[in-house]
C-alpha positions, 0 to 999 in steps of 0.5 A, a space after each residue: 500500500 505504501 508503495 502504491 502511494 509512493 508511485 502516485 506521489 511521484 506521478 503527481 510531481 512529474 505531472 506538476 513539473 511538466 505543467 510548470 515547464 509548459 507555462 514557461 518562466 517569464 516575468 509576466 506570469 503563467 500562460 495558458 493555451 486559451 488565455 493571455 499571460 497575466 501581469 502582476 501589479 507592482 511599482 516597478 516593471 522590467 519592460 522590453 522594447 523591440 524596435 525594428 530599426 533606427 534609420 529614420 526620424 520617425 523611428 528615432 522619435 518613437 524610441 525617444 518617447 518610449 525611453 523618456 516615458 520609462 525613465 519618468 515612471 522609474 521602469 527598467 527598459 530593455 531596448 533592442 534595435 533589429 536594424 531592419 532584420 527579421 532574424 535579429 528581431 526574433 532573436 531580440 525577443 528570444 533574449 528578452 524572454 531569457 531575461 524574464 522581462 515583465 512585458 514586451 513592447 514589439 514593433 514588428 518588421 513584418 506580419 508573419 515571422 514576428 507573429 511566431 515571436 509573439 507566440 514564443 513570448 506567450 508560451 513563456 508567460 510574457 504578455 506582448 503589446 504591439 506598437 505601430 505595426 501589427 502581426 498576421 492575425 491568422 497566426 497570433 490573435 489579439 486578446 488571446 496571443 497578445 494584448 493588443 495593438 497601439 498605432 494609427 489606422 493605416 488604411 485611413 492614412 492611405 485614403 486621406 492621402 488619396 483624397 488629397 491627391 484626387 482634389 489636388 489633381 482634379 481627379 486626373 494623374 499618372 502616379 508612381 507609388 513608393 511602397 513601404 517594407 514588403 509584408 509590413 502592416 503599414 505598407 499593406 494597409 496604406 496601399 489598400 486605403 489608397 487603392 480603394 479610394 481611387 478604384 472608381 476613378 479611371 483617370 487616377 492611374 498607378 503606373 508603377 508601384 515598388 518598395 522603397 523600404 521606408 528609406 530615403 536613399 532607397 526611395 531616391 534610387 527606386 524613383 530614379 529607375 521608375 522615372 526612366 520607365 515613366 517620364 510622363 509621371 505627374 504624381 507620387 504617392 509615398 508610404 512615408 516622408 523619407 521616401 517622398 524626400 528621396 523622390 524629390 531629390 530624384 525628380 530634381 536630378 532629372 530636371 523636373 520641378 517637384 510640386 509643379 511638374 510632379 505633385 507628391 503626397 506622403 505619410 508621417 508628418 516629419 519636420 523635414 516633410 513640413 519644411 518641404 511643404 513650406 518650400 513648395 516641393 511636397 504637397 501634403 503629408 498625413 501624420 502618423 504620430 510616433 510619440 507612443 510612450 505615454 499611451 504604451 505605458 498607460 496600457 501596460 498599467 491598465 492591463 496589470 490592473 485587470 482592465 479590459 484592453 481593446 484589440 486596437 487603440 488608434 492614435 489620432 493623426 493630423 493632416 499637413 498641407 500648405 494651410 498649416 505646415 508653417 504653423 505646425 513645424 515647431 511641433 513636428 519631430 
């Protein structure tokens, strides 16, 4: 009889060990297959922030906002920069899991590979909040695999850019589109929003659409190539200001006058873009607010308090053109 009890006890202990191993050892708390990891309420947190890259003013402004807010609240921020590499960003998330951070803020480079990183964090018992870009929701679901997404409505940004361009051109334009990073949610949605708005306007023709990877120099290079194939272009839609500024340089090098020969609209609302509007080279830009810090950490604390977090928290975005660029430039990043 004693032997039977001994066998039962060993079996129970083994089952408990397997269960605990499956839950992981992250700082956020235990995770279950069906639900999100918990976040224990406490005065100070150790928080991860996985940034995708730091090659443009928007990313630098976002990082500064996160770092400043963490310091203001006395939290330890484990910061990483993936330098535009999906593989490095996945490794960065793995490192944060190993360091047992309480929560991870993730700005994913692309939707599918980083969805797997979200699932890894969940399995380790660490909750994740996505910033400014989303992941593939067929792989990882908000409210189940990660807390939610904080950012802009990228489809609406594309629609607002298209609406301005239609009005500025009288509904007739030969357009080159400079897309953002392939597979990223802003590139996918900004294209969709723009395309949806002009689909019933046959004189608004996108004759070329290629990625400039959200980078100024890449945008310039792509624009130089596309100009050779489409010298009759009359408008440019760039998924961000950096590529728009690169396109301006390419147009000027080709002997065209940006703002006159070719009208340009973009997205982000950077200081350089507002100056280009003031100079008459850029027509308009839809703001994509990079100052995530306060909202991100407020959301962390709300989650720790047991509050229900929406799947999407949308940042309000302004719109800049010749009517307000001079007045707003001092507030731009």
